[in-house]
C-alpha positions in Angstrom: 108.7 149.8 140.3 107.8 149.2 136.5 108.3 152.4 134.4 111.0 154.6 133.3 110.6 158.4 134.1 111.7 160.7 131.4 113.1 164.4 132.9 114.0 167.0 130.2 113.0 170.5 129.8 112.9 170.2 126.0 109.5 168.7 125.3 110.2 167.2 122.1 113.4 165.0 123.6 111.2 164.1 126.1 108.4 162.9 124.0 110.3 161.5 121.6 112.6 159.0 124.2 109.3 158.3 125.3 108.0 157.5 121.9 111.0 155.0 121.3 110.8 153.5 124.8 107.0 152.6 124.4 108.1 151.3 121.3 110.0 148.4 122.6 107.6 147.8 125.5 108.4 150.0 128.3 105.8 152.1 130.0 106.9 155.5 130.8 106.1 159.2 132.5 107.5 162.5 131.5 108.3 165.3 133.9 109.9 168.8 132.6 111.1 170.5 135.7 112.6 169.2 139.2 109.2 169.7 141.1 107.3 167.8 138.5 110.4 165.3 138.2 110.6 164.6 142.4 106.8 164.6 142.7 106.4 161.8 140.5 109.3 160.1 142.0 107.7 160.5 145.6 104.5 159.4 144.0 105.8 156.2 143.0 109.8 155.4 142.6 110.6 154.5 138.6 112.6 151.2 137.7 114.5 153.9 135.8 115.4 157.5 135.6 116.7 159.3 132.2 117.8 162.7 133.5 118.9 166.1 132.0 121.8 167.5 133.4 120.7 170.9 132.0 116.7 172.1 133.5 115.8 175.5 132.8 113.3 177.6 135.1 113.7 174.3 137.8 114.8 174.8 141.5 117.3 171.8 140.8 119.3 170.9 138.2 120.1 167.1 137.5 123.2 166.4 139.7 120.8 168.1 142.5 118.0 165.5 141.2 120.7 162.6 141.3 121.6 163.1 144.5 118.3 162.9 145.9 117.6 160.0 144.1 120.5 158.1 145.0 119.9 159.0 148.9 116.1 158.0 149.2 116.1 155.7 146.4 119.6 153.9 145.8 118.2 150.9 144.0 116.7 153.6 141.2 119.5 153.8 138.0 120.0 157.1 136.4 121.2 157.6 132.9 122.3 161.3 132.5 121.8 162.7 129.0 122.7 166.3 128.1 123.5 168.6 125.3 126.7 170.0 126.4 128.4 167.2 127.8 132.2 167.0 128.8 134.3 164.9 130.8 134.1 166.8 133.8 130.2 166.7 134.0 130.4 162.9 133.3 132.9 162.0 136.2 130.9 164.5 138.5 127.3 162.0 137.6 129.5 158.9 137.5 130.7 159.6 141.1 127.5 160.9 142.9 126.0 157.2 141.3 124.5 157.8 137.9 124.8 154.3 135.8 125.8 155.9 132.7 126.3 159.3 130.5 124.9 159.9 127.4 125.5 163.4 125.3 122.9 164.7 123.1 121.8 164.3 120.0 122.0 160.5 121.0 122.0 157.4 119.0 118.9 155.5 119.4 120.7 152.2 119.0 123.1 153.7 121.9 120.2 154.6 124.0 118.5 151.1 123.9 121.6 149.4 124.7 122.2 151.7 128.0 118.7 151.5 128.9 118.8 147.8 128.7 121.6 147.1 130.7 120.4 149.4 133.4 117.0 148.3 133.9 118.7 144.6 133.9 121.3 145.7 136.6 118.5 147.3 138.8 116.6 143.9 138.6 119.5 142.1 139.6 119.9 144.8 142.4 116.7 144.4 144.0 117.0 140.6 143.5 119.9 140.5 145.6 118.6 142.6 148.0 115.6 140.6 148.5 117.9 137.5 148.7 120.1 139.1 151.2 117.5 140.1 153.4 114.8 137.2 153.0 113.6 136.4 156.3 114.3 132.6 156.7 114.1 132.3 160.4 110.6 133.0 161.3 109.6 129.4 161.4 112.1 128.8 164.3 109.6 130.1 166.2 108.4 127.0 168.2 106.8 126.0 171.3 104.2 125.6 173.6 105.3 126.3 176.7 103.6 128.8 178.9 107.0 130.8 178.7 107.2 130.6 175.1 103.3 131.6 174.7 104.1 134.5 177.3 106.9 135.9 174.9 104.9 135.2 171.7 101.9 136.9 173.1 104.3 140.1 173.8 105.9 139.8 170.4 102.3 140.1 169.1 101.4 143.1 170.4 104.4 145.2 169.3 104.3 143.9 165.6 101.8 146.7 164.0 103.5 149.5 165.8 106.7 151.0 164.9 107.7 151.3 168.7 111.2 150.4 169.4 111.6 147.2 171.2 114.8 146.0 173.6 115.1 142.0 173.5 117.0 140.7 176.5 118.0 137.3 177.6 120.7 135.0 177.3 123.1 134.0 174.3 121.4 131.1 172.4 117.9 132.1 173.6 116.7 133.2 170.3 116.6 136.9 170.7 117.4 137.7 166.7 114.5 135.3 165.3 112.2 136.7 168.0 113.6 140.1 166.1 112.8 138.2 162.6 109.5 137.4 163.7 108.2 141.0 164.5 109.7 142.0 161.3 107.8 139.4 159.4 104.2 140.3 160.8 104.8 143.6 160.8 103.6 146.4 158.2 107.4 146.3 156.9 107.9 142.5 156.2 108.6 143.5 152.5 111.2 146.0 153.7 114.9 144.8 154.3 115.8 143.3 157.8 119.0 144.1 158.4 121.2 143.0 161.4 124.2 144.7 163.2 126.4 142.8 164.9 128.0 145.3 167.5 130.3 143.0 169.1 132.1 141.8 166.0 132.6 145.0 163.8 135.8 146.6 165.0 135.1 150.2 167.0 137.3 152.2 164.3 135.1 150.6 161.5 131.6 151.4 163.5 130.3 155.0 161.9 131.7 153.5 158.6 130.1 150.4 158.6 126.7 152.1 159.9 126.7 155.3 157.8 128.4 154.6 154.9 131.3 156.8 153.3 131.6 158.9 150.5 135.5 159.8 148.9 136.4 160.8 145.5 138.3 157.7 144.4 135.3 155.3 145.4 132.1 157.7 145.4 129.6 156.5 147.4 128.9 153.8 149.6 126.0 152.9 151.4 125.9 151.8 154.9 124.0 149.4 156.8 121.3 152.1 158.1 120.8 153.4 154.6 120.3 149.6 153.5 117.9 149.4 156.0 115.9 152.4 154.9 112.2 151.4 155.2 112.7 148.6 157.2 114.2 147.4 160.5 117.5 147.9 161.6 118.4 145.1 164.0 121.4 146.1 166.9 122.5 142.4 167.8 124.4 143.0 171.8 123.9 146.8 171.5 125.8 146.9 174.8 129.3 146.4 172.7 128.4 149.3 170.4 131.3 152.5 171.1 130.2 154.9 173.3 131.4 157.5 170.9 128.6 155.5 168.3 126.3 155.5 170.3 125.8 159.5 170.7 125.6 159.8 166.9 123.0 156.7 166.8 121.2 159.0 169.5 120.9 161.6 167.0 120.0 159.4 164.2 116.9 158.4 166.5 115.9 162.0 166.9 116.5 163.6 163.5 115.9 160.2 161.5 119.2 161.3 159.3 122.6 161.3 159.3 125.8 162.0 156.9 128.4 159.5 155.5 131.5 159.5 156.8 133.4 161.8 154.5 130.5 163.8 153.0 128.5 166.6 153.8 124.7 165.9 152.5 122.1 164.7 155.2 120.9 160.9 154.3 117.4 160.6 155.4 116.0 157.1 156.5 112.9 155.6 157.9 113.5 152.7 160.3 112.3 150.6 163.0 114.8 149.7 165.7 115.3 146.8 167.3 117.9 146.0 169.7 118.8 143.1 172.0 121.5 142.4 174.8 122.7 139.4 177.0 124.2 142.5 179.4 122.4 144.3 182.2 122.3 147.9 180.4 121.3 149.3 183.9 124.9 148.2 185.2 126.9 149.1 182.0 125.1 152.6 182.5 126.6 152.7 186.0 129.8 151.8 184.5 129.4 154.9 182.0 129.7 152.2 179.1 126.5 153.1 177.5 124.5 156.3 177.3 121.6 156.8 179.5 119.7 158.5 176.9 120.1 156.0 174.1 118.9 153.2 176.9 115.8 155.3 177.0 115.0 155.7 173.4 116.0 151.8 172.5 114.2 150.4 175.6 110.7 151.8 174.8 109.4 148.2 174.7 111.4 145.9 176.5 110.4 142.1 176.2 112.3 139.4 178.1 113.5 136.3 175.7 113.2 133.1 178.0 116.2 130.6 178.5 115.5 127.0 177.3 115.6 126.1 180.9 112.7 128.1 181.3 110.9 126.4 178.3 111.8 122.9 178.8 108.8 121.5 177.6 109.6 123.1 174.3 112.6 120.7 173.9 111.1 117.7 172.0 109.5 119.8 169.6 112.6 122.0 169.1 114.8 119.0 168.9 112.3 117.5 166.2 112.5 120.7 164.1 116.2 120.9 164.3 116.2 117.2 162.9 114.3 118.2 160.1 116.2 121.4 159.5 119.4 119.1 158.9 117.7 116.6 156.8 116.4 119.8 154.5 119.6 121.6 154.4 122.4 119.0 154.9 121.0 115.5 153.9 121.6 114.1 157.5 119.1 111.4 158.4 115.3 111.8 159.3 115.5 110.1 162.6 112.9 110.6 165.2 113.7 110.7 169.0 113.3 107.9 171.5 111.1 108.6 174.4 114.4 108.0 176.8 116.1 110.4 174.3 114.0 113.1 175.0 113.7 112.6 178.9 117.2 113.2 179.5 117.5 116.2 177.0 114.5 117.5 178.8 116.9 116.9 182.5 120.2 118.4 180.9 121.8 121.9 181.8 121.4 124.4 178.7 124.1 127.2 178.8 124.0 127.3 175.6 120.0 127.3 175.4 118.3 127.1 172.1 121.5 127.2 169.8 123.4 124.8 171.8 120.4 122.3 171.5 120.4 122.9 167.5 124.5 122.3 167.8 123.5 119.0 169.4 121.1 117.6 167.3 123.4 118.1 164.3 126.6 116.6 166.0 124.3 113.5 167.0 123.2 113.5 163.3 126.4 113.6 162.1 128.3 111.1 164.1 125.2 108.8 164.6 124.8 105.9 162.7 121.4 104.6 160.8 118.3 106.0 160.7 116.6 104.7 163.5 115.1 106.3 167.2 118.2 108.7 168.6 119.0 106.9 171.9 119.7 108.5 175.0 123.1 106.9 174.6 124.2 108.6 171.9 123.8 112.0 174.1 126.7 113.5 175.7 128.0 111.7 178.8 131.5 112.5 179.6 131.3 113.8 183.1 134.6 115.8 182.8 133.0 117.9 180.1 129.4 117.8 181.6 129.1 122.0 181.6 129.9 122.1 178.1 128.3 119.0 176.8 124.6 120.2 179.1 124.5 116.8 180.8 123.1 116.3 184.4 125.5 114.5 186.6 124.7 113.7 190.3 127.5 114.8 192.5 129.9 112.8 193.6 129.3 114.0 197.2 126.5 111.7 197.5 128.9 108.7 197.9 130.1 110.4 201.4 126.5 110.4 203.0 124.6 107.8 205.1 121.9 106.0 202.8 119.1 107.8 204.0 120.9 111.4 203.7 121.9 110.6 200.6 118.5 108.9 199.4 116.9 112.4 200.3 119.6 114.3 198.2 119.3 112.1 195.3 115.2 112.5 195.5 115.3 116.2 196.1 117.8 116.3 193.1 115.8 114.1 190.9 112.2 115.7 191.6 113.8 119.5 191.2 114.8 118.1 187.5 111.3 116.1 186.8 109.1 119.4 187.9 111.5 121.6 186.1 111.4 119.7 182.7 107.6 119.8 182.8 107.7 123.6 183.8 106.0 123.1 187.4 103.2 121.1 186.3 102.6 118.8 189.2 100.2 116.7 187.5 102.4 115.7 184.4 105.6 115.3 186.8 103.5 112.7 189.2 102.1 111.2 186.1 106.0 110.5 184.6 107.8 109.3 188.2 104.8 107.3 188.9 103.1 108.5 191.9 99.9 110.0 193.0 99.4 114.0 192.7 98.4 114.0 196.5 101.7 111.9 197.4 104.1 113.6 195.1 102.8 116.8 196.9 103.8 115.6 200.2 107.1 114.5 199.1 107.8 117.7 197.8 106.8 119.5 200.9 108.8 117.3 203.1 111.8 117.6 200.9 111.6 121.7 201.0 110.8 121.7 197.1 108.5 124.8 196.1 107.3 126.0 193.2 107.0 129.5 192.1 106.7 131.9 188.7 108.9 132.8 186.5 108.8 134.5 183.2 105.4 133.1 183.2 106.1 129.7 184.1 106.4 127.5 187.1 109.8 126.5 188.1 111.0 124.4 191.3 113.6 125.6 193.8 114.6 124.1 197.2 113.4 126.2 200.2 116.5 126.3 202.3 115.0 126.3 206.2 112.2 123.6 205.0 114.7 121.3 203.8 117.1 121.7 207.0 113.9 121.0 209.3 112.8 118.2 206.9 116.6 116.6 207.6 
C-alpha cells in the first residue's frame, strides 16, 4: 500500500486534490463512482482513501463504501469529504471507522494536515500489526532424532496447502511452534498469525473476542478472526472452546464470514485454520463436549507432535539452544553442558516436555555460579520432588530384594533408560554402556527388554512374560 485513492463524482474536485497531493510527493489514483472505487481497492488496497459521501449515479454511497473498506481492509484509513456535511453525517462516518471528516469547500492546508496524520497513523498501525504477529518461534524447531524428522516431514507436506491441520500431543511438546513453522513456510508467511487460547478466554467473552463487537458507544471493534484475515488463526487447546461457540465457528468455516456481536453486517474473512489439543477429541465427542461436525472440519490433516521422551536424542541440542536464548534475552551466562549433565538430562522423566526442559535450563543458569560447564550436580536431585523436577530415582523397593534380583532389576531399569535415551539405537547404547553389541542383545533378551516403534522412533519396554521366565 503506497498511494492515495481519491473518490469523488466531481472530476474537477478529484483532479484538484490529486494535483495538490502529487505536488506534496504522494502518488494518487482516482475514481468517479463506487464501481471504479471498489475495483481499484480490490486491485491494490491504497495507503489512504479520500472519499466523497455523495456519489451521483453510483450503486453505493460513501458510507456503504466505508463499511466495506473497514470490513475487508481495516488498516486503510478513510478521510470523508462532503459538500453537504453536518454533524449527523460526521458522527455516522466516525462510528463506521472513518479517520476524519472534512467539509467542502475545504482548506488545502487543513486537508494536508489531516492526510499527513492519517498516513502516519496507517504506517504505525501496520508496523504494530507486523510486530504483534511477527513469527519469532520458528528457530525453536530444533532436532535431528527420528521422531523429530518425522514430524518435520509431515509439517513440510502441509506448508504449501491451505488444508486445516490438527496438532495433537502432550502439553509442552511444541504444538504452537509447529503451527508457526507451517505458517512461516506457507504462502501466507507475510500475513498475520493470530493465536486463540481457548482455555484462557472466559466462555462468556469468547464470541466477542473472536468476532468483535459493534456498539453506538464504542463503534466497531475487530475480533481475532478479523485480525487474522489473510493469514492463519491458531486455535490452541480447541477442546476447551465452549460448545455454543463451536457451532458458530463451524458456520464460519463453511461460509468464511460472520457477524460481529451487536452488528448486522457480514464480515468476510480468508483464513487458514490450525488447531491443537492435548485431549482425545473422540472421547470429548462421545461425552458431548465437542461437536463431531467441527472435529471433521478441523481434523483434515492430523499430525502428532512427539513428546520429549520420544526424542531424547534432541535434548543436548535443545538445551544448548535454550542456553543461547537465555543469554541473548536475559544476559545469563553462556555456559556449555558437561557430558555428565547431558547424560543425566537424557535419562530424566520430562512430564512437561520441551517447555519443562527450557524452564530447567533457565533455572540452572539463574541459580548457578560462574561461566564454566553446567555439571550434573547442578541439576535437580530432590527425591521428594522427582515428579516435579524430572529426576529419575531408583525405587526404594530394591533394598528389600536379594542381591541377584536387585542386580537384575537395576540392570533392567538402567538399560531401559539408556536405550530409550538413544531412541532404540543398539549400537550407540552399546558404545555408551561399554558392551559389545552382541553382548548387549543377549543381555536385553535375558532381561526381557524389547524395542518397538513409536512415533517413528524406536523405544524400549519390558516384555513381562519374558522377564518372568528369565527370573
